[in-house]
C-alpha positions in Angstrom: 8.3 2.0 8.2 10.6 -0.4 6.2 7.8 -1.0 3.7 7.2 2.7 3.2 11.0 3.1 2.6 10.9 0.3 0.0 8.1 1.9 -1.8 10.1 5.1 -2.2 13.3 3.3 -3.2 13.0 3.5 -7.0 11.2 6.9 -7.1 12.8 10.1 -8.1 12.3 12.0 -4.9 14.8 12.2 -2.1 13.7 10.7 1.2 13.8 11.9 4.8 13.0 9.1 7.2 12.3 9.8 10.9 11.8 6.9 13.2 12.7 6.1 16.9 16.0 4.5 17.9 15.8 0.7 17.7 13.0 0.6 15.2 15.0 -0.9 12.3 16.1 2.2 10.3 19.3 0.5 9.1 17.4 -2.1 7.2 15.0 0.6 6.0 17.7 2.0 3.8 19.9 -1.1 3.2 17.0 -3.2 1.8 16.0 -0.6 -0.9 19.6 -0.5 -2.0 19.2 -4.0 -3.3 16.8 -2.6 -5.9 19.2 -0.1 -7.2 22.7 -1.7 -7.1 24.1 -3.0 -10.4 25.6 -6.4 -10.3 28.0 -5.9 -13.2 29.5 -2.7 -12.0 32.9 -2.7 -10.2 32.7 0.9 -9.1 31.5 2.5 -5.9 27.8 3.1 -6.2 26.6 4.1 -2.8 28.1 6.3 0.0 26.8 6.1 3.5 27.9 8.9 5.8 27.7 8.5 9.6 28.8 10.6 12.6 30.7 7.8 14.5 33.0 4.8 13.8 30.7 2.6 15.9 27.7 3.3 13.7 29.8 2.7 10.6 30.9 -0.7 11.9 27.4 -1.6 12.9 26.0 -0.8 9.4 28.8 -2.7 7.8 28.0 -5.7 10.0 24.2 -5.6 9.2 24.9 -5.5 5.4 27.3 -8.4 5.5 24.8 -10.4 7.5 22.3 -9.9 4.7 24.5 -12.3 2.6 24.4 -10.4 -0.7 27.1 -10.6 -3.4 28.0 -6.9 -3.1 31.0 -5.9 -1.1 31.4 -3.0 1.4 34.3 -1.0 2.8 34.1 0.6 6.2 36.1 3.8 6.6 36.8 5.7 9.9 39.6 7.2 11.9 41.7 5.5 14.5 43.3 2.8 12.3 45.6 3.0 9.2 44.0 4.5 6.1 46.3 2.2 4.0 44.2 -0.8 5.0 41.0 0.9 3.7 42.7 1.9 0.5 43.9 -1.7 -0.1 40.3 -2.9 0.5 38.8 -0.3 -1.9 41.3 -1.0 -4.7 41.4 -4.8 -4.2 37.8 -5.7 -3.4 35.9 -3.1 -5.5 33.2 -2.4 -3.0 29.8 -1.2 -4.2 29.1 0.5 -0.9 31.4 2.7 1.1 30.4 3.5 4.7 32.3 6.1 6.6 32.7 9.1 8.8 33.1 12.5 7.1 36.7 13.1 8.1 38.0 9.8 6.8 35.9 10.0 3.6 37.4 13.4 3.0 40.9 11.9 3.3 40.1 9.2 0.8 38.7 11.7 -1.7 41.7 14.0 -1.3 44.0 11.0 -2.1 41.9 9.9 -5.0 41.4 6.4 -3.5 38.0 6.0 -5.2 36.0 7.7 -7.9 33.1 9.8 -6.4 31.5 10.4 -9.9 30.1 6.8 -10.0 28.1 7.2 -6.8 24.4 7.4 -7.5 23.0 7.1 -3.9 24.0 9.1 -0.8 22.7 8.1 2.6 23.2 10.2 5.7 22.4 8.3 8.9 21.8 10.2 12.1 21.6 13.3 9.8 20.8 15.7 12.5 24.2 14.9 14.2 26.1 14.5 10.9 24.9 18.0 9.7 25.9 19.8 12.9 28.3 22.7 12.6 31.4 20.7 13.4 30.8 18.5 10.3 29.6 21.2 7.9 32.7 21.8 6.0 33.6 18.2 5.5 30.1 17.2 4.5 29.8 20.1 2.0 33.2 19.2 0.6 32.2 15.5 0.1 28.7 16.2 -1.4 30.0 18.7 -4.0 32.2 15.9 -5.4 29.2 13.7 -6.1 28.0 14.9 -9.5 26.2 11.6 -10.4 23.8 11.6 -7.4 20.3 10.5 -8.3 19.0 9.7 -4.8 19.6 11.1 -1.3 18.2 9.6 1.9 18.5 11.2 5.3 17.6 9.3 8.5 17.3 10.1 12.2 15.4 9.5 15.4 14.9 13.3 15.8 14.0 15.9 13.2 16.3 18.9 12.3 14.8 22.4 12.2 16.8 23.2 9.1 18.7 21.1 6.5 21.7 22.8 4.9 21.4 23.6 1.2 24.7 21.8 0.4 22.9 18.5 0.9 21.3 19.1 -2.5 17.9 18.0 -1.4 15.4 19.0 -4.0 12.0 17.2 -4.2 11.6 15.3 -1.0 9.2 12.9 0.6 9.2 12.8 4.4 8.4 9.5 6.1 7.7 10.5 9.7 7.2 7.6 12.1 8.1 9.5 15.2 4.8 10.6 16.9 3.0 7.3 17.4 6.2 5.3 18.0 7.4 7.9 20.5 4.2 7.7 22.5 4.4 3.9 22.4 8.0 4.0 23.7 7.1 6.5 26.4 4.4 4.1 27.6 7.1 1.4 28.0 9.6 3.8 29.6 9.4 4.6 33.3 11.1 8.0 34.2 12.2 8.4 37.8 14.2 10.9 39.8 16.8 10.1 42.4 17.7 12.7 45.0 21.4 13.1 45.9 22.1 14.7 49.3 25.3 16.4 48.0 26.3 18.1 44.8 28.9 15.4 44.2 26.5 12.6 43.1 29.0 9.7 43.1 27.8 8.1 46.3 24.2 8.3 45.1 25.2 6.8 41.7 27.0 4.0 43.5 24.0 3.2 45.7 21.7 3.2 42.7 23.9 0.9 40.6 24.3 -1.5 43.6 20.5 -1.5 44.0 19.9 -2.2 40.3 22.3 -5.2 40.6 23.3 -7.2 37.6 20.9 -5.6 35.1 22.5 -3.6 32.3 22.8 0.2 32.8 24.3 3.1 30.8 25.4 6.1 32.9 25.5 9.3 30.9 27.8 12.2 31.7 28.1 15.4 29.7 32.0 15.4 29.3 34.8 13.0 28.8 36.7 14.0 31.9 33.6 13.4 33.9 33.3 9.9 32.4 36.9 9.2 33.4 36.4 10.5 37.0 33.2 8.6 37.6 34.8 5.4 36.2 37.8 5.8 38.5 35.7 6.5 41.6 33.4 3.6 41.0 36.4 1.3 40.5 37.8 2.5 43.9 34.5 1.3 45.4 34.9 -2.1 43.7 32.1 -1.6 41.3 33.0 -3.0 37.9 32.2 -0.8 34.9 33.6 0.2 31.5 34.0 3.7 30.1 33.2 4.9 26.6 33.9 8.3 24.9 35.5 9.9 21.9 38.8 10.6 23.5 39.6 6.9 23.9 41.6 4.9 21.4 39.5 2.8 19.0 40.6 -0.6 20.3 39.7 0.5 23.9 36.3 1.7 22.8 35.6 -1.6 20.9 36.7 -3.6 23.9 34.5 -1.7 26.3 31.4 -2.2 24.1 32.2 -5.8 23.6 32.4 -6.4 27.3 29.1 -4.6 27.8 27.4 -6.5 25.1 28.5 -10.0 26.2 27.7 -9.7 29.9 31.3 -9.2 31.1 30.3 -5.8 32.4 26.8 -4.5 33.2 27.6 -0.8 33.6 28.8 1.5 30.8 29.7 5.0 31.7 29.6 7.3 28.6 29.2 10.6 27.0 26.4 11.1 24.5 28.5 9.2 22.0 26.7 6.1 23.3 23.3 7.7 22.8 23.3 7.1 19.0 24.0 4.4 16.5 25.0 1.6 18.9 23.2 -1.7 18.6 23.2 -2.9 22.3 20.1 -4.9 23.0 18.3 -5.4 26.3 19.5 -2.3 28.1 17.3 -2.0 31.2 18.4 1.2 32.8 19.4 4.7 31.6 21.0 6.9 34.3 21.4 10.6 33.7 24.3 11.4 36.0 24.4 14.9 34.4 21.2 16.5 33.0 21.5 16.4 29.2 22.0 19.8 27.4 18.7 19.7 25.5 15.5 17.6 24.9 17.0 16.0 21.8 19.9 14.6 23.8 17.5 13.4 26.5 15.4 11.6 23.8 18.4 9.9 22.3 19.8 8.8 25.6 16.4 7.3 26.6 16.2 5.7 23.2 18.8 3.2 24.3 16.2 1.4 26.4 12.5 0.4 26.0 13.3 -0.7 22.4 11.0 -2.9 20.3 8.5 -4.4 22.8 10.8 -4.2 25.8 10.3 -2.0 28.9 13.0 0.2 30.4 13.7 2.7 33.1 15.3 6.1 33.0 16.7 7.8 36.2 17.6 11.5 36.6 20.0 12.1 39.5 19.4 15.5 41.1 21.0 17.2 44.0 18.9 19.5 46.3 19.6 22.7 44.4 19.0 21.3 40.9 15.6 21.6 39.2 14.2 19.6 36.4 14.7 21.1 32.9 11.6 22.4 31.0 11.6 19.5 28.5 10.5 17.1 31.3 6.9 18.2 31.6 5.6 15.9 34.3 7.2 15.5 37.7 8.8 12.0 37.8 8.2 9.7 40.7 11.0 9.6 43.2 13.0 6.3 43.4 13.9 5.8 47.0 17.3 4.2 47.6 17.8 1.7 50.5 19.8 3.1 53.4 22.2 0.2 53.2 22.7 -0.8 49.5 23.7 -4.3 48.6 27.3 -4.9 47.6 28.2 -4.5 43.9 27.4 -7.7 41.9 30.0 -9.3 39.7 29.2 -9.9 36.0 28.4 -13.5 34.9 31.1 -13.6 32.3 34.8 -12.6 31.8 36.1 -11.7 28.4 39.1 -13.6 26.9 41.3 -11.9 24.4 42.6 -14.2 21.7 45.4 -12.7 19.5 44.3 -14.2 16.2 41.3 -13.6 13.9 39.8 -13.8 10.5 43.1 -13.0 8.7 44.6 -16.0 10.5 41.8 -18.3 9.2 40.2 -18.5 12.7 36.4 -18.5 13.0 33.8 -18.9 15.8 33.6 -22.6 15.4 37.4 -23.0 15.9 37.2 -21.0 19.1 34.2 -22.9 20.5 35.9 -26.2 19.7 39.1 -25.1 21.3 37.4 -23.9 24.5 35.4 -27.2 24.6 38.4 -29.5 24.0 41.3 -27.6 25.6 39.4 -25.5 28.1 37.1 -28.2 29.3 34.1 -25.9 29.1 30.5 -26.8 28.6 28.1 -25.1 26.2 26.4 -23.0 28.9 29.8 -21.8 30.1 30.7 -20.0 26.9 28.9 -16.7 25.9 29.2 -14.5 22.9 32.2 -14.8 20.6 33.3 -12.1 18.2 36.1 -12.7 15.6 37.8 -9.5 14.2 40.4 -9.4 11.5 43.5 -9.7 13.7 42.1 -10.8 17.1 39.0 -12.3 18.8 36.9 -12.0 22.0 35.2 -14.8 23.8 33.0 -14.6 26.9 33.7 -17.3 29.5 31.9 -18.1 32.7 33.5 -16.1 35.6 33.4 -19.3 37.7 35.6 -21.1 35.2 38.0 -18.4 34.1 41.0 -19.3 36.2 40.6 -23.0 35.4 40.3 -22.3 31.7 43.3 -20.0 31.6 45.4 -22.7 33.3 44.2 -25.4 30.9 44.7 -23.5 27.7 48.1 -22.0 28.6 50.6 -22.8 25.8 47.9 -24.6 23.7 47.4 -23.8 20.0 44.3 -23.0 18.0 44.3 -24.8 14.6 48.0 -25.4 15.1 48.6 -21.7 15.7 50.3 -20.4 18.8 48.7 -17.2 20.1 48.3 -15.0 23.1 45.2 -15.8 25.1 44.5 -13.7 28.2 41.8 -11.9 30.1 40.9 -8.8 28.2 42.1 -5.7 30.1 
C-alpha cells in the first residue's frame, strides 16, 4: 500500500487511498511528501486536514519521528491560537496539520499564506467531509489556488465526494477488500446477553471477566460515557472516559493512562474509533449498537491490527436484535455467575509539572526516578514529555514509596510539582 502510494507521489493525478485502520496510512502519505517538499522554501507547502485533534497530534508525532529537516505546526482547538501563530511565524513550518475549525481561524487572521500550498491531504476524509465540516472545508479549499496535488485517505469509502474538494483526474488505491477479510479472520465477534435493558451490570461482569487485558467500551453519546464511567467507578472498577465534550488536557491524560498501562478500560464515544494510535487493544465492547456499519467497522478496527488477534463483543438485552449489517449470528459469550473482582492496573501515572520548554527530557526523568525514587528499570513504564509537563508510568507497588522519596526533590535543579495524575 505504501509502495503504491509512493509510485503516485510525483504523478499529476489526485489520489484516493483506502486501507484498513492500523495498516500504515499515515506513512503512506508522509513518505511521498519527502519527494515533493522543497528544502530552500520557508513557506507553508503542505496542508493536512483531519477531523480530530488526537489525529492531528498523532500525525505530527509520526512526522517528527521521521527525523527530517522540515518543520511542522499542529493546529487544533482547546488551547491558545496565539501559541500556534507564534510557531508558524517563528519556525516557518513546511507542513501544517490541523482541524478544519482551527485552520479556518488561522486563515481568517492571515497567520499563514495559503497560496504557497501545493499539496492538500485529507485524512479520514469520509469523516472530514461530513455535513458538519462542509462549510469550513469548502472555505479552506477555495483559498488554496496553488494546489497541484490532493490526497484523500480513509478506512471506509464515501459514496460521494463533494465537488469543492476540487478532485479532477484521480487514481483510487483500494486496499480494503483483501485486508478486511484478513482482519475479519483475526477478529472474533461475540454477543453477550444482558438480562435487563440497563446493561451496566452485564458490562461490569464482562470487564471483570476480561481482567487486565485492554478494552475499549463504545457508547453512542457523551452523557452515556459519563454515566457508565460513574457507575463503574462506584463498583470500584478503574476506567478512563474519552469524548469530545471533555477539555483537551483531560482527554490527553485519559489516553496516556490507557496507553501506558495505568488503565486498561477506556469508555468512549465513536471519537476513539478513528485516528488514535493505541497498540495492542484486545477487546472492543459495543455497549450501544453503533448507528451504522461504517461505525461498526471503525470501532472494530481498533483491535486485530497488523498480525494481532482481537475480540469484539455486542451487548444485547432480550428485546434487542442484531442490526442487518451483522450477517452471521455471533457465538454467545457466557459470563460466569460470580465474576472475579476488578483487577488493578500494573502502573500508576505520575504528573510532572515541567516539560520540553523547561529543558526536561525522558533521560532526565528516568535518571531522576532511578536516583531519587529508588526505582529499578522494570518498575518504570512509558514516559511522555510534553511542552509544559510530563507523564511517567510507575509500578503500582512502588508508587507510595516513590512519592515519599521524591517529595521536595528537584529535577535538573528545577523544583516542580510531582503527583499522581488525577
